[in-house]
VEXDREN-2710 file (C-alpha; in Angstrom, 1 decimal):
% VEXDREN-2710
k/r/px/py/pz
1/UNK/137.3/89.9/78.1
2/UNK/136.2/86.3/76.9
3/UNK/132.3/87.4/77.8
4/UNK/133.0/90.7/75.8
5/UNK/134.4/88.7/72.9
6/UNK/131.2/86.5/72.8
7/UNK/128.7/89.4/73.4
8/UNK/130.1/92.6/71.7
9/UNK/130.3/93.6/68.1
10/UNK/133.8/93.1/67.0
11/UNK/134.3/96.9/66.2
12/UNK/133.2/97.7/70.2
13/UNK/135.9/95.4/71.2
14/UNK/138.4/98.0/70.4
15/UNK/136.8/100.4/72.9
16/UNK/136.6/97.8/75.6
17/UNK/140.3/97.0/75.2
18/UNK/141.0/100.7/75.4
19/UNK/138.9/101.0/78.7
20/UNK/140.5/97.7/80.1
21/UNK/143.9/99.2/79.4
22/UNK/143.3/102.3/81.0
23/UNK/143.8/104.7/78.0
24/UNK/144.0/108.3/78.5
25/UNK/141.0/110.9/77.3
26/UNK/142.9/111.3/73.8
27/UNK/143.5/107.8/73.2
28/UNK/140.0/107.0/74.3
29/UNK/138.4/109.5/71.7
30/UNK/140.8/108.2/68.8
31/UNK/139.7/104.4/69.8
32/UNK/136.1/105.7/69.6
33/UNK/136.8/107.3/66.2
34/UNK/138.5/104.1/65.0
35/UNK/135.6/101.8/66.2
36/UNK/133.1/103.9/64.2
37/UNK/135.3/103.7/60.9
38/UNK/135.5/99.9/61.3
39/UNK/131.8/99.6/62.1
40/UNK/131.1/101.6/58.7
41/UNK/133.5/99.8/56.5
42/UNK/132.4/96.3/57.9
43/UNK/128.6/97.1/57.5
44/UNK/127.1/93.7/56.6
45/UNK/129.9/91.6/57.3
46/UNK/130.2/91.4/61.0
47/UNK/132.9/88.5/61.1
48/UNK/136.3/89.0/62.9
49/UNK/138.3/88.5/59.3
50/UNK/136.2/91.6/58.0
51/UNK/137.2/93.7/61.1
52/UNK/141.1/92.4/60.9
53/UNK/141.1/93.2/57.2
54/UNK/139.6/96.7/57.6
55/UNK/142.3/97.6/60.6
56/UNK/145.0/96.3/58.0
57/UNK/143.8/98.6/55.4
58/UNK/143.8/101.6/57.9
59/UNK/147.2/100.8/59.1
60/UNK/148.7/100.3/55.5
61/UNK/147.1/103.4/54.4
62/UNK/148.3/105.6/57.1
63/UNK/145.3/107.9/56.5
64/UNK/143.8/107.8/60.2
65/UNK/144.4/110.9/62.3
66/UNK/144.4/110.6/66.1
67/UNK/141.8/112.9/68.0
68/UNK/143.5/115.7/69.9
69/UNK/141.8/116.7/73.2
70/UNK/142.0/120.3/74.7
71/UNK/145.1/119.2/77.0
72/UNK/146.9/117.3/74.1
73/UNK/149.8/119.4/74.6
74/UNK/150.1/118.1/77.9
75/UNK/152.1/115.0/76.7
76/UNK/154.9/117.2/75.3
77/UNK/155.4/118.8/79.1
78/UNK/155.4/116.1/81.2
79/UNK/158.1/116.2/84.1
80/UNK/161.4/114.2/83.7
81/UNK/160.7/113.7/80.1
82/UNK/162.9/114.3/76.9
83/UNK/160.6/115.8/74.2
84/UNK/161.9/115.7/70.7
85/UNK/159.4/118.0/68.4
86/UNK/159.5/119.8/65.3
87/UNK/160.0/123.9/65.4
88/UNK/156.3/123.9/63.9
89/UNK/154.7/121.9/66.6
90/UNK/156.4/123.8/69.7
91/UNK/154.7/127.0/69.0
92/UNK/152.8/127.9/72.3
93/UNK/154.8/125.5/74.4
94/UNK/158.1/126.0/76.5
95/UNK/160.6/124.0/78.4
96/UNK/163.3/124.8/81.0
97/UNK/166.0/123.8/78.6
98/UNK/165.9/123.7/74.7
99/UNK/168.4/122.2/72.4
100/UNK/168.5/123.1/68.6
101/UNK/170.6/120.9/66.7
102/UNK/171.6/121.0/62.9
103/UNK/171.1/124.5/62.3
104/UNK/172.8/124.9/58.9
105/UNK/172.5/127.6/56.4
106/UNK/171.1/125.4/53.8
107/UNK/168.2/124.5/56.1
108/UNK/167.5/128.1/57.8
109/UNK/167.0/129.8/55.8
110/UNK/167.6/127.6/52.9
111/UNK/167.1/128.7/49.3
112/UNK/164.2/127.9/46.9
113/UNK/165.0/124.9/45.0
114/UNK/164.1/123.8/41.4
115/UNK/163.5/120.0/40.8
116/UNK/165.2/118.7/37.6
117/UNK/162.0/117.6/36.0
118/UNK/160.7/121.4/36.4
119/UNK/163.5/122.9/34.8
120/UNK/162.1/123.1/31.4
121/UNK/159.8/126.1/32.5
122/UNK/162.9/128.1/33.6
123/UNK/164.7/128.8/36.8
124/UNK/161.7/128.8/39.0
125/UNK/158.8/126.5/40.1
126/UNK/155.4/127.0/38.8
127/UNK/153.6/126.3/42.1
128/UNK/155.6/129.0/43.9
129/UNK/155.2/131.5/41.3
130/UNK/151.5/130.9/41.1
131/UNK/151.2/131.5/44.8
132/UNK/153.2/134.8/44.4
133/UNK/150.7/135.9/41.6
134/UNK/147.6/134.8/43.8
135/UNK/148.9/136.9/46.8
136/UNK/149.5/140.0/44.4
137/UNK/146.1/139.6/43.2
138/UNK/144.4/139.1/46.6
139/UNK/146.3/142.5/47.5
140/UNK/145.0/144.4/44.5
141/UNK/148.7/144.5/43.4
142/UNK/150.2/144.4/39.8
143/UNK/150.6/140.5/38.9
144/UNK/154.5/140.0/38.9
145/UNK/156.2/138.0/36.1
146/UNK/157.6/134.8/36.7
147/UNK/161.1/135.7/37.5
148/UNK/160.0/138.5/39.8
149/UNK/157.4/136.2/41.5
150/UNK/160.0/133.7/42.1
151/UNK/162.2/136.1/44.0
152/UNK/159.5/137.2/46.0
153/UNK/158.9/133.7/46.9
154/UNK/162.5/133.3/48.2
155/UNK/162.2/136.5/50.2
156/UNK/159.0/135.4/51.8
157/UNK/160.6/131.7/52.6
158/UNK/163.7/133.2/54.1
159/UNK/161.3/135.7/56.5
160/UNK/159.1/132.4/57.6
161/UNK/162.0/130.5/58.3
162/UNK/163.7/133.0/60.5
163/UNK/160.2/133.5/62.3
164/UNK/160.1/130.0/62.8
165/UNK/163.6/129.8/64.2
166/UNK/162.5/132.7/66.4
167/UNK/159.8/130.7/67.8
168/UNK/162.1/127.7/68.6
169/UNK/164.4/130.0/70.4
170/UNK/161.9/131.6/72.8
171/UNK/160.6/128.1/74.0
172/UNK/163.4/128.1/76.5
173/UNK/163.0/129.4/79.9
174/UNK/166.5/128.8/81.4
175/UNK/168.9/127.4/78.7
176/UNK/168.8/127.7/75.3
177/UNK/171.8/125.5/73.0
178/UNK/172.2/125.9/69.3
179/UNK/174.4/123.9/67.5
180/UNK/175.4/123.3/63.7
181/UNK/177.8/120.5/62.7
182/UNK/180.7/121.4/60.4
183/UNK/179.8/118.3/58.1
184/UNK/176.5/116.9/57.4
185/UNK/174.8/114.8/54.7
186/UNK/173.5/116.6/51.6
187/UNK/170.0/115.5/52.5
188/UNK/169.0/114.4/55.9
189/UNK/166.3/112.1/54.4
190/UNK/168.9/110.0/52.8
191/UNK/171.2/109.6/55.7
192/UNK/171.6/106.5/57.2
193/UNK/174.5/107.1/59.7
194/UNK/176.9/104.4/58.3
195/UNK/180.5/105.4/57.5
196/UNK/179.8/105.0/53.7
197/UNK/177.7/108.3/53.9
198/UNK/179.2/111.2/51.9
199/UNK/179.3/114.0/54.2
200/UNK/179.9/117.8/53.0
201/UNK/181.0/120.7/54.6
202/UNK/178.2/122.7/56.0
203/UNK/177.7/126.6/56.9
204/UNK/176.2/127.4/60.3
205/UNK/172.8/129.3/60.3
206/UNK/173.6/133.0/59.9
207/UNK/171.9/133.3/63.2
208/UNK/174.7/131.5/65.0
209/UNK/177.6/133.6/64.5
210/UNK/175.7/136.7/64.6
211/UNK/174.3/135.7/68.2
212/UNK/178.0/134.3/69.3
213/UNK/179.7/137.8/68.5
214/UNK/176.7/139.8/70.1
215/UNK/176.1/137.8/73.3
216/UNK/179.1/135.8/73.9
217/UNK/178.3/135.1/77.5
218/UNK/174.9/134.7/77.6
219/UNK/173.7/132.5/74.7
220/UNK/175.1/128.7/74.5
221/UNK/176.5/128.5/70.8
222/UNK/178.5/125.4/69.6
223/UNK/179.8/124.4/66.4
224/UNK/180.5/120.5/66.6
225/UNK/183.1/118.7/64.4
226/UNK/181.2/115.2/64.4
END
């Protein structure tokens, strides 16, 4: 390592360290990509301080995407491993046991939300209306007015959320556990877990009571109180 520090350019030290630490295929590809970027950004300034400044900038900006190799999904399927993953990322994968917590009606299917700053336009968001009108135009249909386009956007969102839930449910090979808390935060991104958090009564996703009544013995569904 001392010899490498003397003889190699600073950006190549990144790849050298990755090889020494036995990084896997995907990680090595990511390291090579990182080394190339550092080399470009430090061109003409080969000192260690320039390399460290570049790495600091990359970390702070969070604009560096890792390289995914063909077997990138294998990290989610390792034996004796608990995998926490989003429904979107789970497409194409499966596990023996799948747990789907926090299935609340305000999340799945949810409802279109109009930000306060956009309410001067009306009870709709311009982006969703524009997408619905573009979709109609592409299909050679009559362009819907704003309110009609907003209603169409809501219907499409509901359909998409249920399709996503179906994908998540069908990832299970042996056991599927679905749960919804009776109380939860208004927004999960503001939830801290402290006793001061204001919890509200939550309705379960409509799929949960439907499954519970239709398949009482074959599907594990739980309404937790805490």
